[in-house]
N, CA, C and O atoms as a GROMACS GRO file, in nm:
protein
  576
    1MET      N    1  12.226   7.414   8.798
    1MET     CA    2  12.244   7.532   8.925
    1MET      C    3  12.124   7.596   8.930
    1MET      O    4  12.131   7.696   9.002
    2ARG      N    5  12.004   7.576   8.876
    2ARG     CA    6  11.887   7.663   8.868
    2ARG      C    7  11.809   7.594   8.949
    2ARG      O    8  11.732   7.664   9.015
    3THR      N    9  11.802   7.449   8.969
    3THR     CA   10  11.722   7.378   9.079
    3THR      C   11  11.772   7.438   9.198
    3THR      O   12  11.703   7.502   9.278
    4ILE      N   13  11.940   7.408   9.211
    4ILE     CA   14  11.999   7.417   9.325
    4ILE      C   15  11.965   7.572   9.409
    4ILE      O   16  11.934   7.584   9.527
    5THR      N   17  11.978   7.661   9.325
    5THR     CA   18  11.939   7.802   9.348
    5THR      C   19  11.822   7.844   9.402
    5THR      O   20  11.800   7.914   9.502
    6THR      N   21  11.718   7.771   9.292
    6THR     CA   22  11.600   7.783   9.342
    6THR      C   23  11.553   7.717   9.467
    6THR      O   24  11.481   7.786   9.539
    7SER      N   25  11.579   7.602   9.504
    7SER     CA   26  11.529   7.554   9.658
    7SER      C   27  11.617   7.603   9.705
    7SER      O   28  11.564   7.651   9.804
    8LEU      N   29  11.764   7.640   9.714
    8LEU     CA   30  11.790   7.704   9.823
    8LEU      C   31  11.754   7.850   9.826
    8LEU      O   32  11.807   7.890   9.930
    9LEU      N   33  11.695   7.950   9.771
    9LEU     CA   34  11.632   8.075   9.744
    9LEU      C   35  11.517   8.043   9.867
    9LEU      O   36  11.491   8.099   9.974
   10THR      N   37  11.473   7.947   9.810
   10THR     CA   38  11.338   7.931   9.863
   10THR      C   39  11.348   7.874  10.042
   10THR      O   40  11.260   7.908  10.121
   11THR      N   41  11.456   7.795  10.083
   11THR     CA   42  11.485   7.748  10.154
   11THR      C   43  11.508   7.857  10.258
   11THR      O   44  11.457   7.861  10.370
   12ILE      N   45  11.586   7.939  10.207
   12ILE     CA   46  11.628   8.054  10.283
   12ILE      C   47  11.499   8.150  10.336
   12ILE      O   48  11.471   8.194  10.447
   13VAL      N   49  11.434   8.162  10.210
   13VAL     CA   50  11.354   8.272  10.260
   13VAL      C   51  11.225   8.217  10.397
   13VAL      O   52  11.168   8.283  10.484
   14LEU      N   53  11.221   8.085  10.366
   14LEU     CA   54  11.114   8.060  10.454
   14LEU      C   55  11.187   8.024  10.606
   14LEU      O   56  11.123   8.020  10.710
   15SER      N   57  11.316   8.003  10.596
   15SER     CA   58  11.362   7.992  10.717
   15SER      C   59  11.346   8.028  10.829
   15SER      O   60  11.350   7.973  10.939
   16GLY      N   61  11.324   8.147  10.786
   16GLY     CA   62  11.326   8.216  10.937
   16GLY      C   63  11.195   8.291  10.934
   16GLY      O   64  11.184   8.397  10.997
   17ILE      N   65  11.113   8.249  10.874
   17ILE     CA   66  10.903   8.276  10.870
   17ILE      C   67  10.902   8.160  10.981
   17ILE      O   68  10.780   8.153  10.994
   18ALA      N   69  10.953   8.065  11.068
   18ALA     CA   70  10.862   7.982  11.126
   18ALA      C   71  10.859   8.019  11.265
   18ALA      O   72  10.805   7.942  11.345
   19HIS      N   73  10.911   8.130  11.306
   19HIS     CA   74  10.851   8.172  11.459
   19HIS      C   75  10.738   8.299  11.445
   19HIS      O   76  10.702   8.371  11.538
   20ALA      N   77  10.699   8.307  11.318
   20ALA     CA   78  10.575   8.399  11.299
   20ALA      C   79  10.430   8.333  11.306
   20ALA      O   80  10.411   8.211  11.305
   21ALA      N   81  10.321   8.439  11.314
   21ALA     CA   82  10.206   8.394  11.380
   21ALA      C   83  10.177   8.297  11.211
   21ALA      O   84  10.245   8.290  11.108
   22ALA      N   85  10.067   8.245  11.244
   22ALA     CA   86   9.986   8.125  11.112
   22ALA      C   87   9.977   8.272  10.990
   22ALA      O   88   9.950   8.391  11.007
   23PRO      N   89  10.009   8.204  10.888
   23PRO     CA   90   9.971   8.319  10.767
   23PRO      C   91   9.853   8.302  10.760
   23PRO      O   92   9.800   8.209  10.820
   24ASN      N   93   9.765   8.411  10.667
   24ASN     CA   94   9.637   8.428  10.607
   24ASN      C   95   9.616   8.333  10.492
   24ASN      O   96   9.616   8.358  10.372
   25MET      N   97   9.600   8.238  10.544
   25MET     CA   98   9.640   8.104  10.374
   25MET      C   99   9.529   7.998  10.466
   25MET      O  100   9.541   7.966  10.584
   26LYS      N  101   9.401   7.951  10.349
   26LYS     CA  102   9.280   7.879  10.339
   26LYS      C  103   9.373   7.727  10.359
   26LYS      O  104   9.474   7.721  10.289
   27GLU      N  105   9.342   7.603  10.452
   27GLU     CA  106   9.374   7.522  10.404
   27GLU      C  107   9.332   7.423  10.296
   27GLU      O  108   9.226   7.468  10.252
   28GLY      N  109   9.362   7.317  10.236
   28GLY     CA  110   9.324   7.265  10.111
   28GLY      C  111   9.480   7.253  10.013
   28GLY      O  112   9.597   7.283  10.033
   29LEU      N  113   9.423   7.208   9.931
   29LEU     CA  114   9.513   7.199   9.784
   29LEU      C  115   9.542   7.335   9.734
   29LEU      O  116   9.463   7.428   9.721
   30TRP      N  117   9.688   7.329   9.706
   30TRP     CA  118   9.762   7.478   9.647
   30TRP      C  119   9.813   7.452   9.554
   30TRP      O  120   9.840   7.334   9.534
   31GLU      N  121   9.848   7.552   9.456
   31GLU     CA  122   9.962   7.544   9.373
   31GLU      C  123  10.052   7.658   9.372
   31GLU      O  124  10.033   7.779   9.362
   32LEU      N  125  10.149   7.592   9.384
   32LEU     CA  126  10.266   7.650   9.427
   32LEU      C  127  10.383   7.722   9.276
   32LEU      O  128  10.422   7.642   9.191
   33THR      N  129  10.410   7.822   9.271
   33THR     CA  130  10.507   7.862   9.169
   33THR      C  131  10.596   7.889   9.199
   33THR      O  132  10.588   7.932   9.314
   34THR      N  133  10.750   7.892   9.141
   34THR     CA  134  10.853   7.981   9.189
   34THR      C  135  10.928   7.994   9.026
   34THR      O  136  10.939   7.919   8.929
   35LYS      N  137  10.976   8.145   9.062
   35LYS     CA  138  11.038   8.179   8.916
   35LYS      C  139  11.143   8.273   8.966
   35LYS      O  140  11.131   8.365   9.047
   36MET      N  141  11.250   8.231   8.903
   36MET     CA  142  11.390   8.293   8.918
   36MET      C  143  11.437   8.398   8.777
   36MET      O  144  11.404   8.391   8.658
   37GLU      N  145  11.493   8.456   8.822
   37GLU     CA  146  11.568   8.541   8.717
   37GLU      C  147  11.693   8.581   8.770
   37GLU      O  148  11.698   8.608   8.890
   38ILE      N  149  11.804   8.590   8.696
   38ILE     CA  150  11.963   8.592   8.701
   38ILE      C  151  11.961   8.668   8.574
   38ILE      O  152  11.912   8.625   8.470
   39PRO      N  153  12.041   8.833   8.594
   39PRO     CA  154  12.085   8.855   8.483
   39PRO      C  155  12.224   8.808   8.433
   39PRO      O  156  12.327   8.783   8.494
   40GLY      N  157  12.188   8.803   8.276
   40GLY     CA  158  12.314   8.718   8.219
   40GLY      C  159  12.260   8.568   8.191
   40GLY      O  160  12.330   8.510   8.107
   41MET      N  161  12.169   8.505   8.235
   41MET     CA  162  12.114   8.416   8.223
   41MET      C  163  11.988   8.375   8.104
   41MET      O  164  11.886   8.443   8.093
   42PRO      N  165  12.016   8.258   8.024
   42PRO     CA  166  11.875   8.294   7.956
   42PRO      C  167  11.739   8.338   7.949
   42PRO      O  168  11.668   8.280   8.031
   43ALA      N  169  11.697   8.398   7.897
   43ALA     CA  170  11.566   8.449   7.931
   43ALA      C  171  11.436   8.375   7.883
   43ALA      O  172  11.412   8.329   7.772
   44GLY      N  173  11.349   8.378   8.008
   44GLY     CA  174  11.247   8.267   7.992
   44GLY      C  175  11.265   8.139   8.035
   44GLY      O  176  11.209   8.042   7.983
   45MET      N  177  11.357   8.131   8.150
   45MET     CA  178  11.356   8.036   8.253
   45MET      C  179  11.198   7.993   8.276
   45MET      O  180  11.105   8.069   8.253
   46PRO      N  181  11.187   7.882   8.315
   46PRO     CA  182  11.032   7.819   8.282
   46PRO      C  183  11.031   7.817   8.479
   46PRO      O  184  11.117   7.804   8.566
   47PRO      N  185  10.922   7.832   8.475
   47PRO     CA  186  10.891   7.840   8.655
   47PRO      C  187  10.890   7.697   8.690
   47PRO      O  188  10.858   7.609   8.610
   48GLN      N  189  10.926   7.676   8.809
   48GLN     CA  190  10.857   7.539   8.873
   48GLN      C  191  10.731   7.535   8.963
   48GLN      O  192  10.717   7.592   9.072
   49VAL      N  193  10.635   7.451   8.893
   49VAL     CA  194  10.509   7.437   8.928
   49VAL      C  195  10.471   7.327   9.043
   49VAL      O  196  10.515   7.216   9.015
   50MET      N  197  10.414   7.331   9.143
   50MET     CA  198  10.389   7.194   9.228
   50MET      C  199  10.246   7.236   9.309
   50MET      O  200  10.203   7.344   9.350
   51GLN      N  201  10.190   7.090   9.310
   51GLN     CA  202  10.083   7.120   9.392
   51GLN      C  203  10.084   7.051   9.513
   51GLN      O  204  10.122   6.934   9.503
   52GLN      N  205  10.047   7.100   9.655
   52GLN     CA  206  10.057   7.064   9.792
   52GLN      C  207   9.969   7.085   9.881
   52GLN      O  208   9.930   7.202   9.887
   53CYS      N  209   9.915   6.999   9.965
   53CYS     CA  210   9.815   7.016  10.038
   53CYS      C  211   9.851   7.041  10.204
   53CYS      O  212   9.931   6.978  10.273
   54PHE      N  213   9.772   7.142  10.240
   54PHE     CA  214   9.829   7.211  10.330
   54PHE      C  215   9.710   7.190  10.469
   54PHE      O  216   9.604   7.252  10.470
   55THR      N  217   9.738   7.127  10.541
   55THR     CA  218   9.616   7.115  10.677
   55THR      C  219   9.627   7.243  10.778
   55THR      O  220   9.739   7.295  10.775
   56ARG      N  221   9.562   7.284  10.838
   56ARG     CA  222   9.562   7.360  10.935
   56ARG      C  223   9.696   7.338  11.049
   56ARG      O  224   9.744   7.434  11.110
   57LYS      N  225   9.723   7.256  11.058
   57LYS     CA  226   9.836   7.232  11.144
   57LYS      C  227   9.973   7.245  11.037
   57LYS      O  228  10.084   7.228  11.086
   58ASP      N  229   9.964   7.268  10.932
   58ASP     CA  230  10.086   7.286  10.838
   58ASP      C  231  10.085   7.426  10.844
   58ASP      O  232  10.193   7.486  10.836
   59LEU      N  233   9.950   7.506  10.859
   59LEU     CA  234   9.970   7.627  10.835
   59LEU      C  235  10.023   7.699  10.969
   59LEU      O  236  10.082   7.807  10.968
   60ASP      N  237  10.002   7.646  11.053
   60ASP     CA  238  10.084   7.670  11.178
   60ASP      C  239  10.224   7.703  11.199
   60ASP      O  240  10.277   7.754  11.298
   61ASP      N  241  10.279   7.662  11.076
   61ASP     CA  242  10.442   7.648  11.059
   61ASP      C  243  10.447   7.691  10.897
   61ASP      O  244  10.424   7.623  10.797
   62PRO      N  245  10.489   7.838  10.910
   62PRO     CA  246  10.463   7.923  10.770
   62PRO      C  247  10.564   7.842  10.718
   62PRO      O  248  10.511   7.804  10.614
   63ARG      N  249  10.718   7.769  10.724
   63ARG     CA  250  10.762   7.729  10.653
   63ARG      C  251  10.720   7.657  10.577
   63ARG      O  252  10.791   7.621  10.483
   64LYS      N  253  10.597   7.613  10.590
   64LYS     CA  254  10.551   7.504  10.500
   64LYS      C  255  10.452   7.580  10.411
   64LYS      O  256  10.370   7.515  10.348
   65THR      N  257  10.454   7.671  10.405
   65THR     CA  258  10.334   7.751  10.277
   65THR      C  259  10.424   7.779  10.155
   65THR      O  260  10.364   7.861  10.086
   66ALA      N  261  10.522   7.752  10.108
   66ALA     CA  262  10.576   7.738   9.974
   66ALA      C  263  10.701   7.642   9.945
   66ALA      O  264  10.753   7.567  10.028
   67PRO      N  265  10.738   7.657   9.813
   67PRO     CA  266  10.776   7.522   9.794
   67PRO      C  267  10.924   7.505   9.891
   67PRO      O  268  10.985   7.612   9.893
   68GLY      N  269  10.980   7.414   9.956
   68GLY     CA  270  11.131   7.430   9.966
   68GLY      C  271  11.146   7.453  10.131
   68GLY      O  272  11.245   7.463  10.203
   69GLY      N  273  11.019   7.457  10.156
   69GLY     CA  274  11.032   7.551  10.277
   69GLY      C  275  11.096   7.423  10.401
   69GLY      O  276  11.007   7.373  10.470
   70THR      N  277  11.193   7.390  10.418
   70THR     CA  278  11.287   7.283  10.478
   70THR      C  279  11.374   7.373  10.618
   70THR      O  280  11.398   7.349  10.736
   71GLY      N  281  11.395   7.467  10.537
   71GLY     CA  282  11.535   7.573  10.628
   71GLY      C  283  11.634   7.529  10.626
   71GLY      O  284  11.647   7.407  10.620
   72ASP      N  285  11.750   7.621  10.632
   72ASP     CA  286  11.872   7.582  10.626
   72ASP      C  287  11.982   7.668  10.713
   72ASP      O  288  11.978   7.786  10.745
   73SER      N  289  12.070   7.580  10.737
   73SER     CA  290  12.127   7.620  10.918
   73SER      C  291  12.264   7.723  10.875
   73SER      O  292  12.342   7.783  10.949
   74ASN      N  293  12.257   7.714  10.727
   74ASN     CA  294  12.367   7.868  10.684
   74ASN      C  295  12.333   7.979  10.691
   74ASN      O  296  12.412   8.074  10.699
   75CYS      N  297  12.226   7.986  10.690
   75CYS     CA  298  12.128   8.114  10.666
   75CYS      C  299  12.099   8.178  10.782
   75CYS      O  300  12.072   8.093  10.866
   76GLN      N  301  12.089   8.313  10.836
   76GLN     CA  302  12.038   8.364  10.935
   76GLN      C  303  11.938   8.499  10.898
   76GLN      O  304  11.968   8.605  10.842
   77MET      N  305  11.828   8.458  10.943
   77MET     CA  306  11.704   8.585  10.877
   77MET      C  307  11.720   8.696  11.002
   77MET      O  308  11.754   8.650  11.112
   78THR      N  309  11.698   8.829  10.990
   78THR     CA  310  11.741   8.929  11.090
   78THR      C  311  11.601   9.045  11.017
   78THR      O  312  11.542   9.050  10.910
   79ASP      N  313  11.597   9.126  11.151
   79ASP     CA  314  11.491   9.241  11.105
   79ASP      C  315  11.365   9.175  11.019
   79ASP      O  316  11.332   9.215  10.908
   80TYR      N  317  11.302   9.070  11.088
   80TYR     CA  318  11.150   9.000  11.024
   80TYR      C  319  11.047   9.115  11.082
   80TYR      O  320  11.060   9.170  11.191
   81LYS      N  321  10.974   9.132  11.014
   81LYS     CA  322  10.855   9.209  11.022
   81LYS      C  323  10.725   9.150  10.996
   81LYS      O  324  10.717   9.121  10.876
   82MET      N  325  10.606   9.119  11.068
   82MET     CA  326  10.497   9.106  11.024
   82MET      C  327  10.408   9.227  10.997
   82MET      O  328  10.384   9.276  11.107
   83GLN      N  329  10.355   9.289  10.913
   83GLN     CA  330  10.284   9.418  10.894
   83GLN      C  331  10.150   9.341  10.835
   83GLN      O  332  10.149   9.277  10.730
   84GLY      N  333  10.031   9.360  10.928
   84GLY     CA  334   9.912   9.305  10.828
   84GLY      C  335   9.907   9.173  10.764
   84GLY      O  336   9.888   9.074  10.836
   85ASN      N  337   9.919   9.163  10.654
   85ASN     CA  338   9.953   9.000  10.565
   85ASN      C  339  10.061   8.996  10.542
   85ASN      O  340  10.102   8.886  10.504
   86THR      N  341  10.145   9.093  10.552
   86THR     CA  342  10.296   9.097  10.472
   86THR      C  343  10.375   9.069  10.562
   86THR      O  344  10.350   9.116  10.673
   87ALA      N  345  10.496   8.982  10.544
   87ALA     CA  346  10.596   8.964  10.618
   87ALA      C  347  10.758   9.018  10.540
   87ALA      O  348  10.763   8.980  10.422
   88THR      N  349  10.875   9.092  10.582
   88THR     CA  350  10.955   9.104  10.533
   88THR      C  351  11.090   9.083  10.586
   88THR      O  352  11.071   9.108  10.705
   89TRP      N  353  11.216   9.052  10.575
   89TRP     CA  354  11.347   9.048  10.657
   89TRP      C  355  11.411   9.049  10.569
   89TRP      O  356  11.377   9.034  10.451
   90ASN      N  357  11.536   9.070  10.624
   90ASN     CA  358  11.699   9.072  10.581
   90ASN      C  359  11.758   8.947  10.588
   90ASN      O  360  11.725   8.869  10.678
   91MET      N  361  11.839   8.917  10.506
   91MET     CA  362  11.892   8.772  10.531
   91MET      C  363  12.048   8.724  10.478
   91MET      O  364  12.084   8.759  10.366
   92ALA      N  365  12.109   8.671  10.536
   92ALA     CA  366  12.281   8.646  10.534
   92ALA      C  367  12.302   8.524  10.525
   92ALA      O  368  12.280   8.470  10.634
   93CYS      N  369  12.344   8.429  10.422
   93CYS     CA  370  12.407   8.293  10.409
   93CYS      C  371  12.547   8.279  10.414
   93CYS      O  372  12.618   8.311  10.319
   94LYS      N  373  12.596   8.225  10.535
   94LYS     CA  374  12.781   8.181  10.518
   94LYS      C  375  12.785   8.049  10.438
   94LYS      O  376  12.696   7.965  10.425
   95GLY      N  377  12.913   8.052  10.384
   95GLY     CA  378  12.964   7.924  10.348
   95GLY      C  379  12.974   7.932  10.206
   95GLY      O  380  12.958   8.033  10.138
   96GLU      N  381  13.007   7.799  10.160
   96GLU     CA  382  12.996   7.818   9.992
   96GLU      C  383  12.863   7.874   9.951
   96GLU      O  384  12.750   7.836   9.983
   97GLY      N  385  12.897   7.962   9.881
   97GLY     CA  386  12.778   8.048   9.817
   97GLY      C  387  12.729   8.144   9.868
   97GLY      O  388  12.621   8.189   9.829
   98ALA      N  389  12.803   8.202   9.972
   98ALA     CA  390  12.767   8.313  10.078
   98ALA      C  391  12.690   8.456   9.996
   98ALA      O  392  12.745   8.526   9.911
   99MET      N  393  12.544   8.476  10.052
   99MET     CA  394  12.518   8.576   9.976
   99MET      C  395  12.420   8.649  10.094
   99MET      O  396  12.423   8.617  10.213
  100SER      N  397  12.356   8.726  10.051
  100SER     CA  398  12.274   8.826  10.128
  100SER      C  399  12.153   8.913  10.063
  100SER      O  400  12.172   8.972   9.957
  101GLY      N  401  12.038   8.918  10.125
  101GLY     CA  402  11.942   9.016  10.030
  101GLY      C  403  11.817   9.031  10.114
  101GLY      O  404  11.824   9.006  10.234
  102VAL      N  405  11.727   9.062  10.070
  102VAL     CA  406  11.598   9.099  10.156
  102VAL      C  407  11.490   9.011  10.106
  102VAL      O  408  11.509   8.956   9.997
  103GLY      N  409  11.371   8.988  10.172
  103GLY     CA  410  11.258   8.965  10.114
  103GLY      C  411  11.150   8.997  10.186
  103GLY      O  412  11.139   9.045  10.299
  104SER      N  413  11.040   8.951  10.074
  104SER     CA  414  10.900   8.986  10.129
  104SER      C  415  10.808   8.875  10.053
  104SER      O  416  10.832   8.812   9.950
  105ILE      N  417  10.676   8.872  10.154
  105ILE     CA  418  10.565   8.780  10.104
  105ILE      C  419  10.445   8.832  10.161
  105ILE      O  420  10.446   8.888  10.270
  106THR      N  421  10.319   8.812  10.080
  106THR     CA  422  10.186   8.888  10.123
  106THR      C  423  10.097   8.787  10.083
  106THR      O  424  10.087   8.748   9.967
  107TYR      N  425  10.014   8.734  10.205
  107TYR     CA  426   9.908   8.633  10.229
  107TYR      C  427   9.789   8.708  10.194
  107TYR      O  428   9.788   8.823  10.238
  108SER      N  429   9.688   8.670  10.126
  108SER     CA  430   9.569   8.688  10.137
  108SER      C  431   9.473   8.561  10.114
  108SER      O  432   9.429   8.534  10.003
  109GLY      N  433   9.447   8.493  10.217
  109GLY     CA  434   9.342   8.425  10.216
  109GLY      C  435   9.392   8.266  10.093
  109GLY      O  436   9.440   8.157  10.125
  110THR      N  437   9.363   8.307   9.987
  110THR     CA  438   9.365   8.170   9.886
  110THR      C  439   9.444   8.226   9.789
  110THR      O  440   9.427   8.198   9.670
  111SER      N  441   9.540   8.314   9.830
  111SER     CA  442   9.676   8.313   9.713
  111SER      C  443   9.804   8.388   9.847
  111SER      O  444   9.783   8.417   9.965
  112TYR      N  445   9.928   8.397   9.766
  112TYR     CA  446  10.003   8.476   9.841
  112TYR      C  447  10.110   8.525   9.718
  112TYR      O  448  10.117   8.461   9.614
  113THR      N  449  10.148   8.579   9.728
  113THR     CA  450  10.336   8.622   9.648
  113THR      C  451  10.405   8.705   9.717
  113THR      O  452  10.370   8.797   9.790
  114GLY      N  453  10.525   8.658   9.683
  114GLY     CA  454  10.642   8.703   9.729
  114GLY      C  455  10.760   8.682   9.602
  114GLY      O  456  10.770   8.619   9.497
  115THR      N  457  10.855   8.790   9.697
  115THR     CA  458  10.980   8.835   9.620
  115THR      C  459  11.116   8.819   9.720
  115THR      O  460  11.137   8.862   9.834
  116ASN      N  461  11.195   8.743   9.636
  116ASN     CA  462  11.343   8.738   9.721
  116ASN      C  463  11.459   8.796   9.641
  116ASN      O  464  11.494   8.734   9.541
  117ARG      N  465  11.521   8.908   9.675
  117ARG     CA  466  11.614   8.933   9.580
  117ARG      C  467  11.783   8.910   9.677
  117ARG      O  468  11.805   8.958   9.789
  118MET      N  469  11.869   8.838   9.606
  118MET     CA  470  11.990   8.812   9.705
  118MET      C  471  12.102   8.850   9.613
  118MET      O  472  12.080   8.877   9.495
  119THR      N  473  12.242   8.852   9.674
  119THR     CA  474  12.351   8.902   9.588
  119THR      C  475  12.438   8.790   9.646
  119THR      O  476  12.420   8.734   9.754
  120MET      N  477  12.519   8.769   9.572
  120MET     CA  478  12.615   8.697   9.580
  120MET      C  479  12.712   8.726   9.535
  120MET      O  480  12.704   8.808   9.444
  121LYS      N  481  12.888   8.663   9.583
  121LYS     CA  482  12.985   8.692   9.487
  121LYS      C  483  13.004   8.606   9.459
  121LYS      O  484  12.968   8.510   9.528
  122GLN      N  485  13.091   8.585   9.304
  122GLN     CA  486  13.114   8.486   9.202
  122GLN      C  487  13.208   8.505   9.123
  122GLN      O  488  13.192   8.556   9.012
  123GLY      N  489  13.351   8.456   9.183
  123GLY     CA  490  13.460   8.508   9.070
  123GLY      C  491  13.519   8.632   9.063
  123GLY      O  492  13.569   8.680   8.962
  124GLY      N  493  13.510   8.705   9.220
  124GLY     CA  494  13.502   8.854   9.265
  124GLY      C  495  13.398   8.936   9.186
  124GLY      O  496  13.417   9.057   9.189
  125ASN      N  497  13.297   8.894   9.120
  125ASN     CA  498  13.173   8.981   9.052
  125ASN      C  499  13.043   8.957   9.149
  125ASN      O  500  13.027   8.855   9.216
  126ALA      N  501  12.959   9.063   9.145
  126ALA     CA  502  12.828   9.048   9.220
  126ALA      C  503  12.752   8.986   9.134
  126ALA      O  504  12.763   9.009   9.014
  127GLN      N  505  12.669   8.902   9.180
  127GLN     CA  506  12.573   8.840   9.089
  127GLN      C  507  12.447   8.868   9.160
  127GLN      O  508  12.446   8.869   9.284
  128THR      N  509  12.343   8.890   9.091
  128THR     CA  510  12.201   8.904   9.198
  128THR      C  511  12.118   8.831   9.155
  128THR      O  512  12.131   8.803   9.036
  129MET      N  513  12.026   8.784   9.213
  129MET     CA  514  11.916   8.691   9.168
  129MET      C  515  11.808   8.759   9.207
  129MET      O  516  11.820   8.838   9.301
  130THR      N  517  11.682   8.741   9.143
  130THR     CA  518  11.543   8.750   9.238
  130THR      C  519  11.467   8.665   9.176
  130THR      O  520  11.465   8.640   9.056
  131MET      N  521  11.375   8.597   9.302
  131MET     CA  522  11.326   8.502   9.290
  131MET      C  523  11.146   8.543   9.322
  131MET      O  524  11.121   8.623   9.412
  132HIS      N  525  11.066   8.498   9.264
  132HIS     CA  526  10.908   8.553   9.254
  132HIS      C  527  10.836   8.414   9.288
  132HIS      O  528  10.842   8.319   9.210
  133TYR      N  529  10.793   8.411   9.364
  133TYR     CA  530  10.735   8.298   9.435
  133TYR      C  531  10.552   8.340   9.440
  133TYR      O  532  10.525   8.457   9.467
  134SER      N  533  10.462   8.261   9.420
  134SER     CA  534  10.300   8.260   9.468
  134SER      C  535  10.252   8.114   9.464
  134SER      O  536  10.300   8.006   9.431
  135GLY      N  537  10.128   8.160   9.516
  135GLY     CA  538  10.057   8.028   9.562
  135GLY      C  539   9.930   8.049   9.530
  135GLY      O  540   9.902   8.168   9.544
  136ARG      N  541   9.817   7.964   9.483
  136ARG     CA  542   9.710   8.008   9.475
  136ARG      C  543   9.615   7.853   9.498
  136ARG      O  544   9.646   7.745   9.448
  137HIS      N  545   9.504   7.878   9.582
  137HIS     CA  546   9.455   7.752   9.656
  137HIS      C  547   9.335   7.712   9.542
  137HIS      O  548   9.254   7.798   9.507
  138LEU      N  549   9.330   7.589   9.492
  138LEU     CA  550   9.292   7.491   9.424
  138LEU      C  551   9.161   7.422   9.472
  138LEU      O  552   9.096   7.359   9.389
  139GLY      N  553   9.121   7.429   9.593
  139GLY     CA  554   8.992   7.304   9.664
  139GLY      C  555   9.068   7.265   9.797
  139GLY      O  556   9.150   7.305   9.879
  140GLU      N  557   8.977   7.150   9.759
  140GLU     CA  558   9.027   7.052   9.925
  140GLU      C  559   9.106   6.949   9.869
  140GLU      O  560   9.110   6.922   9.750
  141CYS      N  561   9.176   6.886   9.971
  141CYS     CA  562   9.283   6.796   9.926
  141CYS      C  563   9.243   6.682   9.928
  141CYS      O  564   9.183   6.621  10.016
  142LYS      N  565   9.286   6.642   9.798
  142LYS     CA  566   9.246   6.520   9.740
  142LYS      C  567   9.293   6.380   9.840
  142LYS      O  568   9.400   6.360   9.898
  143LYS      N  569   9.170   6.296   9.835
  143LYS     CA  570   9.173   6.198   9.921
  143LYS      C  571   9.254   6.062   9.874
  143LYS      O  572   9.224   6.011   9.766
  144PRO      N  573   9.362   6.004   9.959
  144PRO     CA  574   9.419   5.899   9.871
  144PRO      C  575   9.353   5.775   9.841
  144PRO      O  576   9.406   5.692   9.767
   0.00000   0.00000   0.00000
């Protein structure tokens, strides 16, 4: 469930960012980290870490600036705002695992950080999840 939820939340967060201006990110090789917290789940869930190369063209589509940025047709982002280097939004997802929440991400050239807080109902109880994500520039992309 952790992998599905992490992927879903990352996808949700990034699905509405696609219509924004390019983020303040340096092109090249990046390390991307996603850490999820769910109350009641075992502490110390390990973060998911991956590396990805971003070209200038990739950076024109902010969905591609964090893990899982492929979009989700069941989710809708509203109240999206970009102020300076920080984007904020509200979000709602329909269907199985319906949820709603708020998120933000701040870009700073060679790094970024963000948080997404979501609430969903499971078995009549509200379950809250917080996902923290970050990225850091490692250098030039490695040629194959």
